[in-house]
Structure formats: structure tokens, C-alpha cells
C-alpha positions in Angstrom: -14.2 -30.1 -3.3 -11.4 -30.2 -5.8 -11.2 -32.6 -8.7 -8.3 -33.5 -11.0 -8.9 -35.0 -14.4 -6.5 -36.1 -17.2 -8.2 -35.7 -20.5 -7.6 -37.2 -23.9 -9.6 -37.0 -27.2 -11.6 -40.1 -26.4 -14.4 -40.0 -23.9 -13.4 -40.6 -20.4 -15.8 -41.5 -17.6 -15.2 -41.4 -13.8 -17.5 -42.9 -11.3 -19.1 -40.3 -9.2 -19.8 -36.7 -10.1 -17.5 -36.1 -13.0 -18.2 -37.3 -16.5 -16.1 -35.9 -19.4 -17.1 -36.4 -23.1 -15.0 -36.0 -26.2 -12.7 -33.0 -25.9 -9.8 -31.6 -27.9 -8.0 -30.8 -24.6 -4.8 -32.9 -24.1 -3.4 -32.4 -20.6 -4.4 -32.0 -17.0 -7.4 -30.0 -16.0 -7.9 -28.8 -12.4 -11.4 -27.6 -11.5 -13.2 -26.7 -8.3 -16.7 -27.9 -7.9 -18.9 -25.6 -5.7 -22.6 -25.9 -5.2 -24.4 -23.0 -7.0 -26.4 -22.2 -3.8 -23.2 -21.1 -1.8 -21.8 -19.2 -4.6 -22.4 -15.4 -4.2 -24.3 -13.7 -6.9 -22.2 -11.6 -9.2 -24.5 -8.6 -8.8 -24.1 -8.6 -5.0 -20.3 -8.8 -5.3 -20.3 -6.0 -7.9 -22.4 -3.8 -5.6 -20.2 -4.3 -2.5 -17.1 -3.9 -4.6 -18.3 -0.7 -6.2 -19.5 0.8 -2.9 -16.2 0.2 -1.2 -14.4 1.6 -4.1 -16.5 4.7 -3.9 -15.5 5.2 -0.3 -11.9 4.7 -1.1 -12.0 7.2 -3.9 -13.8 9.7 -1.6 -10.9 9.3 1.0 -8.4 9.9 -1.7 -10.1 13.0 -2.9 -10.2 14.4 0.6 -6.5 13.6 1.1 -5.7 15.4 -2.2 -7.6 18.4 -1.0 -5.6 18.5 2.2 -2.3 18.0 0.3 -3.3 20.8 -2.2 -4.0 23.1 0.7 -0.4 22.9 1.9 2.3 25.2 0.9 5.3 23.7 -1.2 7.6 24.0 1.8 5.1 22.0 4.1 5.0 19.5 1.2 8.7 19.2 1.2 8.8 18.8 4.9 6.2 16.1 4.9 7.8 14.2 2.0 11.0 14.1 4.1 9.2 12.9 7.2 7.3 10.2 5.2 10.6 9.1 3.5 12.1 8.8 7.0 9.2 6.8 8.2 9.5 4.5 5.2 13.2 4.0 6.0 12.2 3.1 9.6 9.8 0.5 8.3 12.5 -1.0 6.1 14.8 -1.2 9.2 12.0 -3.0 11.1 11.5 -5.4 8.3 15.2 -6.2 8.1 15.5 -6.7 11.8 12.5 -9.0 11.7 10.4 -6.8 14.0 6.7 -6.6 13.8 5.2 -4.1 11.5 2.3 -3.6 9.2 3.2 -4.5 5.7 0.3 -2.4 4.3 2.2 0.8 5.6 4.8 0.4 2.9 2.2 0.8 0.0 0.3 3.5 1.9 3.4 5.7 2.5 4.6 5.3 -1.0 1.4 6.3 -2.4 1.2 9.2 -0.1 4.6 10.4 -1.0 3.7 10.0 -4.8 0.6 12.1 -4.4 2.6 14.8 -2.7 5.2 14.8 -5.3 2.6 14.9 -8.0 1.0 18.0 -6.5 4.5 19.6 -6.2 5.1 18.8 -9.9 1.7 20.3 -10.9 2.7 23.5 -9.1 6.0 23.6 -11.1 4.1 23.1 -14.3 1.8 26.0 -13.5 5.0 28.2 -12.8 6.4 27.2 -16.2 9.3 25.1 -14.9 10.2 22.4 -17.5 11.2 18.9 -16.6 15.0 19.4 -16.9 15.0 22.5 -14.6 12.6 20.5 -12.2 15.2 17.7 -11.9 17.9 20.2 -11.3 15.8 21.8 -8.5 15.1 18.5 -7.0 18.8 17.6 -6.9 19.6 20.9 -5.0 16.7 20.3 -2.7 17.9 16.8 -1.8 21.4 18.1 -1.1 20.0 20.7 1.2 18.0 18.3 3.3 19.4 18.1 6.8 19.1 14.6 8.1 16.9 14.2 11.1 15.1 11.4 12.7 11.5 10.6 11.6 8.6 11.6 13.8 7.9 8.1 15.0 11.5 7.8 16.3 11.3 11.2 18.0 8.0 10.1 19.7 9.6 6.9 20.8 12.6 8.7 22.3 10.2 11.0 24.1 8.3 8.1 25.6 11.4 6.4 26.7 12.7 9.6 28.3 9.4 10.1 30.1 9.6 6.5 31.4 13.2 7.1 32.7 12.2 10.2 34.4 9.3 8.5 36.1 11.6 5.6 37.2 14.2 8.1 38.5 11.5 9.9 40.4 10.3 6.7 41.9 13.8 5.7 42.8 14.5 9.0 44.5 11.2 8.8 46.6 
């Protein structure tokens, strides 16, 4: 149940559940009245929140282990693929097609993790920031545009369907 009260320095009384006494508050106060029985306890909320957070952190740690196990070339290839997927998601959004909006954040975070690992390796090799940017520019220019994996998979599925239809039409 929502209640709206307009308060002034003098005492204000409303019939029903709300009774305001003298206050220095001048303005509109919106409050939500909830029975204390239905409100979840803060300790149970903290416990469920912390347990879900532990699980999420464990997943991120596993993902980081997988990323660190890859070579720099594999990381570069996967970054290019993920950026292509991100581009496809943007196209789907602009065309008003159905898509999962959570994929944007997930892909951006994954790309950022991979680029962080890549930069960590550069630091270990003694490559400074300026040289790193220079190498990144060269790398970006050397990338050969190719369709993202999801588009390749979609094309393969369409080709398989066409072959199946052609086979049925021939029979």
C-alpha cells in the first residue's frame, strides 16, 4: 500500500493508518507501508546474495583460467569472433529482431577479460603502453574481415535445409 503525505511544520493528522507529528520536513513524502511479517529478513537476503555472488565469482575464476590457458594468437582470434558476434547483436537490435539483451554485457565483459590477459602478457614481456597501442593498431589493420561464427552456423543450417528440399524435390 502506497501513501502520499504533504508535510508542514505543524502537526498533521490523517484518518486511518498515518499520523504525522511536528516535522522540519517541508514537501512531499512518498512512503510504502508494508507489513513487517511479509518483509524478508536482512540476514536471509544477505546469505542468499552472498552465496550467489560466490558462485558467480567461481565461474569467473574458471573462465579466467581457461582464458589464461590460451595462446595469444587464440586470444586474438576469439576477440575478433566475439566482436563479430557483438556486431551481429547490434544489427539484430537495430532491425528490431528478438535477442537477449544480457548478451551485450556478457560479451563485452568476456572481450575485456581477454584483452586484460593479453595486456598482462605484454607487461610481462616488457612492452610499454605506447608500443602496445602501436602493436594493437597494426593488429587491427591486419584483421581479415570474416563472418562471425553464429552467421556461419546459420548459413550452414540454411544450406542443409536447401539440400534437403532439393533432395525431396528430386525424389
